[in-house]
N, CA, C and O atoms as a Maestro MAE file, in Angstrom:
{
 s_m_m2io_version
 :::
 2.0.0
}

f_m_ct {
 s_m_title
 :::
 protein
 m_atom[300] {
  # First column is atom index #
  i_m_mmod_type
  r_m_x_coord
  r_m_y_coord
  r_m_z_coord
  i_m_residue_number
  s_m_chain_name
  s_m_pdb_residue_name
  s_m_pdb_atom_name
  i_m_atomic_number
  :::
  1 25 -1.626 -19.231 19.495 1 A "MET " " N  " 7
  2 3 -1.815 -17.736 19.408 1 A "MET " " CA " 6
  3 2 -0.906 -16.934 21.114 1 A "MET " " C  " 6
  4 15 -0.827 -17.441 22.233 1 A "MET " " O  " 8
  5 25 -0.460 -15.792 20.693 2 A "ARG " " N  " 7
  6 3 0.046 -15.186 21.867 2 A "ARG " " CA " 6
  7 2 -0.677 -14.399 22.559 2 A "ARG " " C  " 6
  8 15 -1.599 -13.610 22.351 2 A "ARG " " O  " 8
  9 25 -0.026 -14.800 23.500 3 A "THR " " N  " 7
  10 3 -0.608 -13.633 24.890 3 A "THR " " CA " 6
  11 2 0.198 -12.304 25.160 3 A "THR " " C  " 6
  12 15 1.428 -12.265 25.190 3 A "THR " " O  " 8
  13 25 -0.828 -10.963 25.399 4 A "VAL " " N  " 7
  14 3 0.447 -9.811 25.393 4 A "VAL " " CA " 6
  15 2 -0.393 -9.095 26.490 4 A "VAL " " C  " 6
  16 15 -1.617 -8.961 26.478 4 A "VAL " " O  " 8
  17 25 0.670 -8.561 27.653 5 A "GLN " " N  " 7
  18 3 0.404 -7.784 29.022 5 A "GLN " " CA " 6
  19 2 0.821 -6.908 28.758 5 A "GLN " " C  " 6
  20 15 2.002 -6.599 28.598 5 A "GLN " " O  " 8
  21 25 -0.702 -5.972 28.601 6 A "LEU " " N  " 7
  22 3 -0.033 -4.501 28.954 6 A "LEU " " CA " 6
  23 2 -0.311 -3.968 30.357 6 A "LEU " " C  " 6
  24 15 -1.177 -4.472 31.071 6 A "LEU " " O  " 8
  25 25 0.505 -2.855 30.762 7 A "ASN " " N  " 7
  26 3 0.275 -2.229 31.605 7 A "ASN " " CA " 6
  27 2 -0.367 -0.497 31.632 7 A "ASN " " C  " 6
  28 15 0.144 0.623 31.605 7 A "ASN " " O  " 8
  29 25 -1.296 -0.872 31.677 8 A "ILE " " N  " 7
  30 3 -2.264 0.522 31.521 8 A "ILE " " CA " 6
  31 2 -2.590 1.375 32.535 8 A "ILE " " C  " 6
  32 15 -2.977 0.779 33.540 8 A "ILE " " O  " 8
  33 25 -2.561 2.794 32.634 9 A "PRO " " N  " 7
  34 3 -2.033 3.894 33.699 9 A "PRO " " CA " 6
  35 2 -3.585 3.688 33.962 9 A "PRO " " C  " 6
  36 15 -4.417 3.892 33.078 9 A "PRO " " O  " 8
  37 25 -3.962 3.203 35.440 10 A "ASP " " N  " 7
  38 3 -4.971 3.338 35.855 10 A "ASP " " CA " 6
  39 2 -6.067 5.140 35.295 10 A "ASP " " C  " 6
  40 15 -7.250 4.911 35.043 10 A "ASP " " O  " 8
  41 25 -5.781 6.102 35.209 11 A "SER " " N  " 7
  42 3 -6.193 7.440 34.775 11 A "SER " " CA " 6
  43 2 -6.887 7.043 33.323 11 A "SER " " C  " 6
  44 15 -7.841 7.678 32.874 11 A "SER " " O  " 8
  45 25 -6.168 5.686 32.513 12 A "VAL " " N  " 7
  46 3 -7.268 5.589 31.256 12 A "VAL " " CA " 6
  47 2 -7.980 4.534 31.242 12 A "VAL " " C  " 6
  48 15 -7.622 3.364 31.382 12 A "VAL " " O  " 8
  49 25 -8.880 4.913 31.089 13 A "VAL " " N  " 7
  50 3 -10.655 4.006 31.336 13 A "VAL " " CA " 6
  51 2 -11.008 3.893 29.722 13 A "VAL " " C  " 6
  52 15 -11.203 4.690 28.804 13 A "VAL " " O  " 8
  53 25 -10.979 2.295 29.909 14 A "ILE " " N  " 7
  54 3 -11.435 1.749 28.496 14 A "ILE " " CA " 6
  55 2 -11.238 0.632 29.098 14 A "ILE " " C  " 6
  56 15 -10.417 0.288 29.948 14 A "ILE " " O  " 8
  57 25 -12.628 -0.247 28.225 15 A "SER " " N  " 7
  58 3 -12.857 -1.738 28.138 15 A "SER " " CA " 6
  59 2 -12.258 -2.544 27.249 15 A "SER " " C  " 6
  60 15 -11.985 -2.404 26.057 15 A "SER " " O  " 8
  61 25 -12.031 -3.784 28.356 16 A "ASP " " N  " 7
  62 3 -11.078 -4.849 27.451 16 A "ASP " " CA " 6
  63 2 -11.992 -5.127 26.259 16 A "ASP " " C  " 6
  64 15 -11.432 -6.030 25.636 16 A "ASP " " O  " 8
  65 25 -13.358 -4.724 25.509 17 A "MET " " N  " 7
  66 3 -13.344 -4.993 24.529 17 A "MET " " CA " 6
  67 2 -12.977 -3.824 24.167 17 A "MET " " C  " 6
  68 15 -11.760 -3.990 24.089 17 A "MET " " O  " 8
  69 25 -13.246 -2.330 23.781 18 A "ASP " " N  " 7
  70 3 -12.410 -1.259 23.445 18 A "ASP " " CA " 6
  71 2 -11.262 -1.339 22.702 18 A "ASP " " C  " 6
  72 15 -11.045 -0.954 21.553 18 A "ASP " " O  " 8
  73 25 -9.950 -2.356 24.181 19 A "LEU " " N  " 7
  74 3 -8.942 -2.225 23.537 19 A "LEU " " CA " 6
  75 2 -8.384 -3.163 22.563 19 A "LEU " " C  " 6
  76 15 -7.351 -3.078 21.899 19 A "LEU " " O  " 8
  77 25 -9.650 -4.455 22.632 20 A "THR " " N  " 7
  78 3 -9.233 -5.440 21.786 20 A "THR " " CA " 6
  79 2 -9.124 -5.088 20.561 20 A "THR " " C  " 6
  80 15 -8.184 -5.209 19.776 20 A "THR " " O  " 8
  81 25 -10.485 -4.496 20.408 21 A "MET " " N  " 7
  82 3 -11.522 -3.528 19.267 21 A "MET " " CA " 6
  83 2 -10.545 -2.866 18.762 21 A "MET " " C  " 6
  84 15 -10.551 -3.098 17.553 21 A "MET " " O  " 8
  85 25 -9.490 -1.987 19.100 22 A "ILE " " N  " 7
  86 3 -8.783 -1.415 18.703 22 A "ILE " " CA " 6
  87 2 -7.368 -1.722 18.047 22 A "ILE " " C  " 6
  88 15 -6.914 -1.151 17.056 22 A "ILE " " O  " 8
  89 25 -6.685 -2.845 18.867 23 A "ILE " " N  " 7
  90 3 -5.501 -4.041 18.751 23 A "ILE " " CA " 6
  91 2 -5.793 -4.329 16.998 23 A "ILE " " C  " 6
  92 15 -5.114 -3.924 16.054 23 A "ILE " " O  " 8
  93 25 -6.856 -5.041 16.981 24 A "ALA " " N  " 7
  94 3 -7.623 -5.864 16.049 24 A "ALA " " CA " 6
  95 2 -7.619 -5.334 15.349 24 A "ALA " " C  " 6
  96 15 -6.990 -5.764 14.382 24 A "ALA " " O  " 8
  97 25 -8.460 -3.625 15.171 25 A "SER " " N  " 7
  98 3 -8.864 -3.202 13.537 25 A "SER " " CA " 6
  99 2 -7.479 -2.544 13.236 25 A "SER " " C  " 6
  100 15 -7.380 -2.351 12.024 25 A "SER " " O  " 8
  101 25 -6.758 -2.276 13.690 26 A "LYS " " N  " 7
  102 3 -5.192 -1.617 13.548 26 A "LYS " " CA " 6
  103 2 -4.752 -2.499 12.439 26 A "LYS " " C  " 6
  104 15 -4.736 -2.311 11.223 26 A "LYS " " O  " 8
  105 25 -4.311 -3.760 13.351 27 A "LEU " " N  " 7
  106 3 -3.747 -4.929 12.650 27 A "LEU " " CA " 6
  107 2 -4.439 -5.273 11.481 27 A "LEU " " C  " 6
  108 15 -3.897 -5.652 10.443 27 A "LEU " " O  " 8
  109 25 -5.654 -5.135 11.662 28 A "TYR " " N  " 7
  110 3 -6.465 -5.416 9.890 28 A "TYR " " CA " 6
  111 2 -6.324 -4.029 9.288 28 A "TYR " " C  " 6
  112 15 -5.898 -4.461 8.218 28 A "TYR " " O  " 8
  113 25 -6.333 -3.004 9.144 29 A "GLU " " N  " 7
  114 3 -5.972 -1.534 8.428 29 A "GLU " " CA " 6
  115 2 -4.619 -2.194 8.267 29 A "GLU " " C  " 6
  116 15 -4.238 -2.461 7.127 29 A "GLU " " O  " 8
  117 25 -4.049 -2.408 9.054 30 A "ASP " " N  " 7
  118 3 -2.379 -2.633 8.039 30 A "ASP " " CA " 6
  119 2 -2.025 -3.925 7.846 30 A "ASP " " C  " 6
  120 15 -1.009 -4.420 8.333 30 A "ASP " " O  " 8
  121 25 -2.977 -4.631 7.010 31 A "GLY " " N  " 7
  122 3 -2.748 -6.308 6.340 31 A "GLY " " CA " 6
  123 2 -2.256 -7.236 6.891 31 A "GLY " " C  " 6
  124 15 -1.599 -8.142 6.378 31 A "GLY " " O  " 8
  125 25 -2.616 -7.042 8.305 32 A "ARG " " N  " 7
  126 3 -1.446 -8.200 9.052 32 A "ARG " " CA " 6
  127 2 -2.057 -8.931 9.695 32 A "ARG " " C  " 6
  128 15 -1.508 -9.707 10.476 32 A "ARG " " O  " 8
  129 25 -4.172 -8.828 9.425 33 A "LEU " " N  " 7
  130 3 -5.251 -9.774 9.886 33 A "LEU " " CA " 6
  131 2 -5.849 -9.420 8.777 33 A "LEU " " C  " 6
  132 15 -5.901 -8.334 8.200 33 A "LEU " " O  " 8
  133 25 -6.522 -10.964 8.416 34 A "SER " " N  " 7
  134 3 -7.906 -10.443 8.101 34 A "SER " " CA " 6
  135 2 -8.715 -10.564 8.445 34 A "SER " " C  " 6
  136 15 -8.652 -11.285 9.441 34 A "SER " " O  " 8
  137 25 -10.302 -10.048 8.064 35 A "SER " " N  " 7
  138 3 -11.269 -9.522 8.605 35 A "SER " " CA " 6
  139 2 -11.766 -10.694 9.714 35 A "SER " " C  " 6
  140 15 -12.036 -10.611 10.912 35 A "SER " " O  " 8
  141 25 -11.762 -11.681 8.885 36 A "GLY " " N  " 7
  142 3 -12.101 -13.412 9.613 36 A "GLY " " CA " 6
  143 2 -10.612 -13.428 11.042 36 A "GLY " " C  " 6
  144 15 -10.878 -13.571 12.235 36 A "GLY " " O  " 8
  145 25 -9.769 -13.325 10.729 37 A "GLN " " N  " 7
  146 3 -8.781 -13.589 12.349 37 A "GLN " " CA " 6
  147 2 -8.739 -12.432 13.161 37 A "GLN " " C  " 6
  148 15 -8.396 -12.369 14.342 37 A "GLN " " O  " 8
  149 25 -9.232 -11.258 12.197 38 A "ALA " " N  " 7
  150 3 -9.558 -9.882 13.335 38 A "ALA " " CA " 6
  151 2 -11.002 -10.400 14.105 38 A "ALA " " C  " 6
  152 15 -11.045 -10.591 15.321 38 A "ALA " " O  " 8
  153 25 -11.851 -10.541 13.447 39 A "ALA " " N  " 7
  154 3 -13.283 -10.909 13.876 39 A "ALA " " CA " 6
  155 2 -13.004 -12.020 15.095 39 A "ALA " " C  " 6
  156 15 -13.600 -11.969 16.171 39 A "ALA " " O  " 8
  157 25 -11.977 -13.059 14.749 40 A "GLU " " N  " 7
  158 3 -11.743 -14.186 16.068 40 A "GLU " " CA " 6
  159 2 -11.180 -13.952 17.338 40 A "GLU " " C  " 6
  160 15 -11.406 -14.496 18.419 40 A "GLU " " O  " 8
  161 25 -10.064 -12.645 16.877 41 A "LEU " " N  " 7
  162 3 -9.170 -12.136 17.978 41 A "LEU " " CA " 6
  163 2 -10.466 -11.271 19.072 41 A "LEU " " C  " 6
  164 15 -10.421 -11.103 20.291 41 A "LEU " " O  " 8
  165 25 -11.323 -10.938 18.286 42 A "THR " " N  " 7
  166 3 -12.162 -9.885 19.285 42 A "THR " " CA " 6
  167 2 -13.421 -10.967 19.976 42 A "THR " " C  " 6
  168 15 -14.163 -10.577 20.878 42 A "THR " " O  " 8
  169 25 -13.491 -12.232 19.437 43 A "GLY " " N  " 7
  170 3 -14.636 -12.968 19.350 43 A "GLY " " CA " 6
  171 2 -15.844 -12.308 18.611 43 A "GLY " " C  " 6
  172 15 -16.844 -12.164 19.313 43 A "GLY " " O  " 8
  173 25 -15.912 -11.959 17.550 44 A "LEU " " N  " 7
  174 3 -16.899 -11.437 16.560 44 A "LEU " " CA " 6
  175 2 -17.072 -12.205 16.107 44 A "LEU " " C  " 6
  176 15 -16.439 -13.260 16.096 44 A "LEU " " O  " 8
  177 25 -18.465 -11.767 15.316 45 A "SER " " N  " 7
  178 3 -18.522 -12.982 14.156 45 A "SER " " CA " 6
  179 2 -18.013 -11.906 13.201 45 A "SER " " C  " 6
  180 15 -17.856 -10.692 13.330 45 A "SER " " O  " 8
  181 25 -17.793 -12.827 12.124 46 A "LYS " " N  " 7
  182 3 -17.021 -11.547 10.817 46 A "LYS " " CA " 6
  183 2 -17.814 -10.539 10.882 46 A "LYS " " C  " 6
  184 15 -17.370 -9.649 11.607 46 A "LYS " " O  " 8
  185 25 -19.013 -10.279 10.318 47 A "ARG " " N  " 7
  186 3 -19.927 -9.400 10.322 47 A "ARG " " CA " 6
  187 2 -20.594 -8.237 10.926 47 A "ARG " " C  " 6
  188 15 -21.365 -7.394 10.467 47 A "ARG " " O  " 8
  189 25 -19.832 -8.525 12.638 48 A "GLY " " N  " 7
  190 3 -20.048 -7.888 13.523 48 A "GLY " " CA " 6
  191 2 -19.239 -7.479 13.957 48 A "GLY " " C  " 6
  192 15 -19.465 -6.775 14.941 48 A "GLY " " O  " 8
  193 25 -17.254 -7.718 13.340 49 A "PHE " " N  " 7
  194 3 -16.609 -6.801 12.947 49 A "PHE " " CA " 6
  195 2 -16.172 -6.109 12.396 49 A "PHE " " C  " 6
  196 15 -15.341 -5.238 12.653 49 A "PHE " " O  " 8
  197 25 -16.795 -6.464 11.338 50 A "ILE " " N  " 7
  198 3 -16.945 -5.243 10.270 50 A "ILE " " CA " 6
  199 2 -17.901 -4.151 10.338 50 A "ILE " " C  " 6
  200 15 -17.693 -3.152 9.650 50 A "ILE " " O  " 8
  201 25 -19.211 -4.242 11.296 51 A "GLU " " N  " 7
  202 3 -20.024 -3.452 11.292 51 A "GLU " " CA " 6
  203 2 -18.991 -2.359 12.041 51 A "GLU " " C  " 6
  204 15 -18.637 -1.271 11.588 51 A "GLU " " O  " 8
  205 25 -18.527 -3.109 13.611 52 A "LEU " " N  " 7
  206 3 -17.997 -1.852 14.095 52 A "LEU " " CA " 6
  207 2 -16.333 -1.001 13.983 52 A "LEU " " C  " 6
  208 15 -15.699 -0.317 14.786 52 A "LEU " " O  " 8
  209 25 -15.999 -1.588 12.181 53 A "LEU " " N  " 7
  210 3 -14.626 -0.599 12.167 53 A "LEU " " CA " 6
  211 2 -14.794 0.557 12.011 53 A "LEU " " C  " 6
  212 15 -13.739 1.136 11.751 53 A "LEU " " O  " 8
  213 25 -15.480 1.058 12.041 54 A "GLY " " N  " 7
  214 3 -16.312 2.671 11.552 54 A "GLY " " CA " 6
  215 2 -16.138 3.146 12.830 54 A "GLY " " C  " 6
  216 15 -15.424 4.149 12.862 54 A "GLY " " O  " 8
  217 25 -16.583 2.734 13.985 55 A "LYS " " N  " 7
  218 3 -16.591 3.399 15.083 55 A "LYS " " CA " 6
  219 2 -14.998 3.335 15.585 55 A "LYS " " C  " 6
  220 15 -14.758 4.388 16.177 55 A "LYS " " O  " 8
  221 25 -13.925 2.533 15.555 56 A "TYR " " N  " 7
  222 3 -13.055 3.109 15.151 56 A "TYR " " CA " 6
  223 2 -11.597 3.194 14.429 56 A "TYR " " C  " 6
  224 15 -10.496 2.655 14.542 56 A "TYR " " O  " 8
  225 25 -12.457 4.543 13.329 57 A "GLY " " N  " 7
  226 3 -11.566 5.085 12.366 57 A "GLY " " CA " 6
  227 2 -11.147 4.129 11.331 57 A "GLY " " C  " 6
  228 15 -10.112 4.325 10.693 57 A "GLY " " O  " 8
  229 25 -11.880 3.128 11.136 58 A "VAL " " N  " 7
  230 3 -10.810 2.162 10.592 58 A "VAL " " CA " 6
  231 2 -12.285 2.245 9.064 58 A "VAL " " C  " 6
  232 15 -13.495 2.395 9.235 58 A "VAL " " O  " 8
  233 25 -11.476 2.069 7.635 59 A "SER " " N  " 7
  234 3 -12.869 1.760 6.256 59 A "SER " " CA " 6
  235 2 -12.485 0.540 6.365 59 A "SER " " C  " 6
  236 15 -11.436 0.103 6.839 59 A "SER " " O  " 8
  237 25 -13.810 -0.278 5.681 60 A "VAL " " N  " 7
  238 3 -13.703 -1.941 4.970 60 A "VAL " " CA " 6
  239 2 -12.876 -1.622 4.251 60 A "VAL " " C  " 6
  240 15 -11.832 -2.274 4.297 60 A "VAL " " O  " 8
  241 25 -12.983 -0.461 3.260 61 A "PHE " " N  " 7
  242 3 -12.015 -0.441 1.863 61 A "PHE " " CA " 6
  243 2 -11.165 0.179 1.988 61 A "PHE " " C  " 6
  244 15 -10.993 1.245 2.580 61 A "PHE " " O  " 8
  245 25 -10.127 -0.873 1.054 62 A "SER " " N  " 7
  246 3 -8.666 -0.878 1.314 62 A "SER " " CA " 6
  247 2 -8.473 0.678 0.476 62 A "SER " " C  " 6
  248 15 -9.350 1.093 -0.280 62 A "SER " " O  " 8
  249 25 -7.330 1.357 0.717 63 A "ASP " " N  " 7
  250 3 -7.052 2.633 -0.213 63 A "ASP " " CA " 6
  251 2 -5.841 2.606 -0.881 63 A "ASP " " C  " 6
  252 15 -5.216 3.651 -1.058 63 A "ASP " " O  " 8
  253 25 -5.361 1.345 -1.346 64 A "SER " " N  " 7
  254 3 -4.679 0.887 -1.898 64 A "SER " " CA " 6
  255 2 -5.201 1.011 -3.191 64 A "SER " " C  " 6
  256 15 -6.186 0.381 -3.577 64 A "SER " " O  " 8
  257 25 -4.356 2.075 -4.094 65 A "LEU " " N  " 7
  258 3 -4.675 2.332 -5.562 65 A "LEU " " CA " 6
  259 2 -4.292 0.872 -6.470 65 A "LEU " " C  " 6
  260 15 -4.531 1.096 -7.656 65 A "LEU " " O  " 8
  261 25 -3.891 -0.218 -6.304 66 A "ASP " " N  " 7
  262 3 -3.746 -1.613 -6.670 66 A "ASP " " CA " 6
  263 2 -4.569 -2.675 -6.184 66 A "ASP " " C  " 6
  264 15 -4.321 -3.852 -6.444 66 A "ASP " " O  " 8
  265 25 -5.651 -2.265 -5.406 67 A "ASP " " N  " 7
  266 3 -6.256 -2.919 -4.656 67 A "ASP " " CA " 6
  267 2 -7.629 -2.330 -6.003 67 A "ASP " " C  " 6
  268 15 -7.999 -2.819 -7.070 67 A "ASP " " O  " 8
  269 25 -7.905 -1.466 -5.465 68 A "LEU " " N  " 7
  270 3 -9.088 -0.666 -6.272 68 A "LEU " " CA " 6
  271 2 -9.139 -0.881 -8.262 68 A "LEU " " C  " 6
  272 15 -10.091 -0.550 -8.968 68 A "LEU " " O  " 8
  273 25 -7.718 -1.563 -8.785 69 A "LYS " " N  " 7
  274 3 -7.758 -1.495 -9.843 69 A "LYS " " CA " 6
  275 2 -7.965 -3.172 -9.511 69 A "LYS " " C  " 6
  276 15 -8.808 -3.391 -10.381 69 A "LYS " " O  " 8
  277 25 -7.858 -3.875 -9.155 70 A "SER " " N  " 7
  278 3 -7.954 -5.252 -8.880 70 A "SER " " CA " 6
  279 2 -9.312 -5.274 -9.089 70 A "SER " " C  " 6
  280 15 -9.925 -5.480 -10.136 70 A "SER " " O  " 8
  281 25 -9.870 -4.954 -7.575 71 A "ASP " " N  " 7
  282 3 -11.660 -4.671 -7.992 71 A "ASP " " CA " 6
  283 2 -11.924 -4.582 -9.002 71 A "ASP " " C  " 6
  284 15 -12.082 -5.558 -9.735 71 A "ASP " " O  " 8
  285 25 -12.054 -3.395 -9.360 72 A "ILE " " N  " 7
  286 3 -12.122 -2.802 -11.021 72 A "ILE " " CA " 6
  287 2 -12.332 -4.301 -11.882 72 A "ILE " " C  " 6
  288 15 -13.277 -4.885 -12.412 72 A "ILE " " O  " 8
  289 25 -11.052 -4.513 -11.711 73 A "ALA " " N  " 7
  290 3 -11.131 -5.550 -13.291 73 A "ALA " " CA " 6
  291 2 -12.129 -7.023 -12.197 73 A "ALA " " C  " 6
  292 15 -12.783 -7.861 -12.818 73 A "ALA " " O  " 8
  293 25 -12.092 -7.046 -11.444 74 A "ASN " " N  " 7
  294 3 -12.925 -8.556 -10.853 74 A "ASN " " CA " 6
  295 2 -13.910 -8.129 -11.157 74 A "ASN " " C  " 6
  296 15 -14.678 -9.076 -11.323 74 A "ASN " " O  " 8
  297 25 -14.425 -7.144 -11.359 75 A "ALA " " N  " 7
  298 3 -16.107 -6.591 -11.184 75 A "ALA " " CA " 6
  299 2 -16.375 -7.272 -12.474 75 A "ALA " " C  " 6
  300 15 -17.507 -7.252 -12.958 75 A "ALA " " O  " 8
  :::
 }
 m_bond[299] {
  # First column is bond index #
  i_m_from
  i_m_to
  i_m_order
  :::
  1 1 2 1
  2 2 3 1
  3 3 4 2
  4 3 5 1
  5 5 6 1
  6 6 7 1
  7 7 8 2
  8 7 9 1
  9 9 10 1
  10 10 11 1
  11 11 12 2
  12 11 13 1
  13 13 14 1
  14 14 15 1
  15 15 16 2
  16 15 17 1
  17 17 18 1
  18 18 19 1
  19 19 20 2
  20 19 21 1
  21 21 22 1
  22 22 23 1
  23 23 24 2
  24 23 25 1
  25 25 26 1
  26 26 27 1
  27 27 28 2
  28 27 29 1
  29 29 30 1
  30 30 31 1
  31 31 32 2
  32 31 33 1
  33 33 34 1
  34 34 35 1
  35 35 36 2
  36 35 37 1
  37 37 38 1
  38 38 39 1
  39 39 40 2
  40 39 41 1
  41 41 42 1
  42 42 43 1
  43 43 44 2
  44 43 45 1
  45 45 46 1
  46 46 47 1
  47 47 48 2
  48 47 49 1
  49 49 50 1
  50 50 51 1
  51 51 52 2
  52 51 53 1
  53 53 54 1
  54 54 55 1
  55 55 56 2
  56 55 57 1
  57 57 58 1
  58 58 59 1
  59 59 60 2
  60 59 61 1
  61 61 62 1
  62 62 63 1
  63 63 64 2
  64 63 65 1
  65 65 66 1
  66 66 67 1
  67 67 68 2
  68 67 69 1
  69 69 70 1
  70 70 71 1
  71 71 72 2
  72 71 73 1
  73 73 74 1
  74 74 75 1
  75 75 76 2
  76 75 77 1
  77 77 78 1
  78 78 79 1
  79 79 80 2
  80 79 81 1
  81 81 82 1
  82 82 83 1
  83 83 84 2
  84 83 85 1
  85 85 86 1
  86 86 87 1
  87 87 88 2
  88 87 89 1
  89 89 90 1
  90 90 91 1
  91 91 92 2
  92 91 93 1
  93 93 94 1
  94 94 95 1
  95 95 96 2
  96 95 97 1
  97 97 98 1
  98 98 99 1
  99 99 100 2
  100 99 101 1
  101 101 102 1
  102 102 103 1
  103 103 104 2
  104 103 105 1
  105 105 106 1
  106 106 107 1
  107 107 108 2
  108 107 109 1
  109 109 110 1
  110 110 111 1
  111 111 112 2
  112 111 113 1
  113 113 114 1
  114 114 115 1
  115 115 116 2
  116 115 117 1
  117 117 118 1
  118 118 119 1
  119 119 120 2
  120 119 121 1
  121 121 122 1
  122 122 123 1
  123 123 124 2
  124 123 125 1
  125 125 126 1
  126 126 127 1
  127 127 128 2
  128 127 129 1
  129 129 130 1
  130 130 131 1
  131 131 132 2
  132 131 133 1
  133 133 134 1
  134 134 135 1
  135 135 136 2
  136 135 137 1
  137 137 138 1
  138 138 139 1
  139 139 140 2
  140 139 141 1
  141 141 142 1
  142 142 143 1
  143 143 144 2
  144 143 145 1
  145 145 146 1
  146 146 147 1
  147 147 148 2
  148 147 149 1
  149 149 150 1
  150 150 151 1
  151 151 152 2
  152 151 153 1
  153 153 154 1
  154 154 155 1
  155 155 156 2
  156 155 157 1
  157 157 158 1
  158 158 159 1
  159 159 160 2
  160 159 161 1
  161 161 162 1
  162 162 163 1
  163 163 164 2
  164 163 165 1
  165 165 166 1
  166 166 167 1
  167 167 168 2
  168 167 169 1
  169 169 170 1
  170 170 171 1
  171 171 172 2
  172 171 173 1
  173 173 174 1
  174 174 175 1
  175 175 176 2
  176 175 177 1
  177 177 178 1
  178 178 179 1
  179 179 180 2
  180 179 181 1
  181 181 182 1
  182 182 183 1
  183 183 184 2
  184 183 185 1
  185 185 186 1
  186 186 187 1
  187 187 188 2
  188 187 189 1
  189 189 190 1
  190 190 191 1
  191 191 192 2
  192 191 193 1
  193 193 194 1
  194 194 195 1
  195 195 196 2
  196 195 197 1
  197 197 198 1
  198 198 199 1
  199 199 200 2
  200 199 201 1
  201 201 202 1
  202 202 203 1
  203 203 204 2
  204 203 205 1
  205 205 206 1
  206 206 207 1
  207 207 208 2
  208 207 209 1
  209 209 210 1
  210 210 211 1
  211 211 212 2
  212 211 213 1
  213 213 214 1
  214 214 215 1
  215 215 216 2
  216 215 217 1
  217 217 218 1
  218 218 219 1
  219 219 220 2
  220 219 221 1
  221 221 222 1
  222 222 223 1
  223 223 224 2
  224 223 225 1
  225 225 226 1
  226 226 227 1
  227 227 228 2
  228 227 229 1
  229 229 230 1
  230 230 231 1
  231 231 232 2
  232 231 233 1
  233 233 234 1
  234 234 235 1
  235 235 236 2
  236 235 237 1
  237 237 238 1
  238 238 239 1
  239 239 240 2
  240 239 241 1
  241 241 242 1
  242 242 243 1
  243 243 244 2
  244 243 245 1
  245 245 246 1
  246 246 247 1
  247 247 248 2
  248 247 249 1
  249 249 250 1
  250 250 251 1
  251 251 252 2
  252 251 253 1
  253 253 254 1
  254 254 255 1
  255 255 256 2
  256 255 257 1
  257 257 258 1
  258 258 259 1
  259 259 260 2
  260 259 261 1
  261 261 262 1
  262 262 263 1
  263 263 264 2
  264 263 265 1
  265 265 266 1
  266 266 267 1
  267 267 268 2
  268 267 269 1
  269 269 270 1
  270 270 271 1
  271 271 272 2
  272 271 273 1
  273 273 274 1
  274 274 275 1
  275 275 276 2
  276 275 277 1
  277 277 278 1
  278 278 279 1
  279 279 280 2
  280 279 281 1
  281 281 282 1
  282 282 283 1
  283 283 284 2
  284 283 285 1
  285 285 286 1
  286 286 287 1
  287 287 288 2
  288 287 289 1
  289 289 290 1
  290 290 291 1
  291 291 292 2
  292 291 293 1
  293 293 294 1
  294 294 295 1
  295 295 296 2
  296 295 297 1
  297 297 298 1
  298 298 299 1
  299 299 300 2
  :::
 }
}
């Protein structure tokens, strides 16, 4: 696992958890992390991570038409 240091201006009031969730949810949304990997990054359970995604503007469901077709075929 890599460590990243960010220098955030003092005028930006944000908790470490919010910052971690923003990063993890964006990486999840972009398909760079699985929900399990993103949950591990945040220190949450997979269910806990998924339940918080909406707060950060991320859908659990894929926007990809190919993914939707695959889901329908597998249903």
